[in-house]
N, C-alpha and C positions, 0 to 999 in steps of 0.2 A: 668590362674587362676593366681589371685595376691593370693601372700602368703606371710606373716610371718616367720621368722626363726630366734627362739628362742634357745640361747646357754645355758644350764643350766649349770653354772660357780661355784657356790656355795659350791662345794662336801667339806668335811673334810680333803682329801687327806691324810688319816693317812696310806694307806700301800706304796701309792707313798714317802712319805715324805718329800715332799715340795708342794706348790701349782702347780695345774697343767696346771692353765690357763697361769703361768708363765715360765712353762718348755720352755728351748729354743731348739726346734728339725730345723736341716735346717733355721739356720739364724733367726727364729723369733719364739716369743712366742708360745705355743699350742694352745692359744685363736685364734691368728691371721690367724692361719692356717683352723680353724673351719668356722671363720667370713668369709675369705677370698671365701671361696668355698659356703657359701651363699647367698655372693653377685652376684653370677653367676645365681642363681635362683629365689630370692626374692626380692622384691619390699620392702620390711620391713626387718631390722633386730635389736632383740634386745638381751642383754647379762643379766640374771639373775645369782642374786649372794645374800649371805649373806651380810651386812656392812662391818664387817671384811673382805673380802675375797681381796687377793692382786689382783692383775688385772694390763696388760699392758696397756698404753695408746691407745684407743679404737678409731675407725675411726671416723672423727667426726657426720656422719650418722648413727649410733649403738647408739639406747637409753640403757643406765643402769639400770636397775631396782631392788631394792633389796627386796629380799624375804618378801611377807607379811605373810606367816603363819610359825606357832613352830614349827609343826611336822616336824623332821629329818626327809624328806621322797620325793622322786621325784616330787610327787603327786604335793608337795606346790611348785615349780618352775615350774610344768605345769600350776596350776592354776593362779599365778602371769603374767605366759605368755599371756594367755587366757582372763583376765582381763585387759590387757593392750595391748592387738595387734589390728591393723586398718584394718586387713585384717580378710575376713570369715576364713579362716582354718591355722592354725598354724604349721607350722614342727618345733617340737621341739626334739633337740640333745642334746648331752653332749660334754663337752668341751674337753674329750680327745679319740674326734671320728677322726684324721686325713684327715680319705681316704674318707671324705665324697662323693658324686659321681652324680655332678648335673643331668645326663639325670637319673638315679634312681629318684631321688627326684620329675621331672618333672612327670614323668610315674606312679609315686604314687597319684600326683594331680589329674591325668586324670582317676585314678579309684574310685575317691571321691565318685563321684554320689549322692544315696542320705545315705549315713553313716555319724555316728557321729566322727568314728575312721577310720586311715586306717594304719595295720602295720604289717610287715614282720615277717614271724615264721622263726625263724633259729635254728638249733639243738634242736628243738621241745621246742623252748621259744620264748614269742614272745621278741619284740625289742620295747619296751616304752620308750625308749630316743633314736629312728630312724624311729618315726611317725607323721603322720597327726594329728591336733586334730579339731574341728569346736568348733570356736569360742563358739556358743550357747550352748554344753554339758559341761559350765562350771556348771549350776545349780547341773548339776547331780554329778559330778565330784567333788563338794563342798560338797556335802552330806558322800560321801566318807572320807574326807578331816575333817569334823568334827567329824567322828566316828575314826578317827585315832589320834584325840586330846583329845577326852574324853576316849582314851584308850576303847572304846566298843568293840575292836577287832584291830588284827593287820593283816593289810591287804597288800598283796604285790601284785607289779603292774601288776603282772600276773593275780591275783584274781580280780583285778578291771576290767581290760578291758577282760575279760571272762564274766564280769556280761551281765544276760538277760537285763537292764535296757537301756545297751549302743549299737548303731547298728555300729557292729564293720566288716570291711573290713580284713580277714587278708590274707596279701599276701603267697601264699607259695615258698618254695625254687623254684621249676620249676619253677615259676612264674617271681621272680625277677632275678635269675640267667642270665636273658637273657642282663640285664643289668650288672649287678655284678657279673660275672661267680664264683668267688672265694671266695665272702662276705666280702671283704674287710671294705665297708662299715660300717659292726657292731663292727668294729676292737675297742676296748677302751685298754686305757693302765692305768694298776695298780700299775706299778714299771717303772721308766725309765729304766732299763734294756730291758723290751720290747721294 
């Protein structure tokens, strides 16, 4: 399956104290660790950011897209990725997830079948920023974005992914631990000390 890999790099990094995408770890910025992992499994790579987000120089084949939606919500970046992706399926992750596992991502793609979204569950929470989204689900997700923008309701990604309007394949820990026994793929950093 051809995949687009989209890294959401536009967060505010308030708790982190500095731009996560630029944070130097093991000799290179965090964003490049994530993009490198995606390069081994995705045929297209996108970086999604706010216009004022500091980013390191990106590889020449990575398309930089600016978040097109005003609401400060992960859904904004997901929608931007879905709108511009060239592949039917888009793997979305956060810029602070340096331990992505290409084997796990490949296996997730094999689970897609007739679903709209494929998402792991860890610690009784879905992992929306380590998930596959079918590009065609853009219109359905956009309706949630419109509700967020108009402040009709405050929706978490957990609530959105559990909506009956979406066909979601939830991957249980017993399933994904075959590829990632410790769940390191879902590790994200909220402070440099981590």
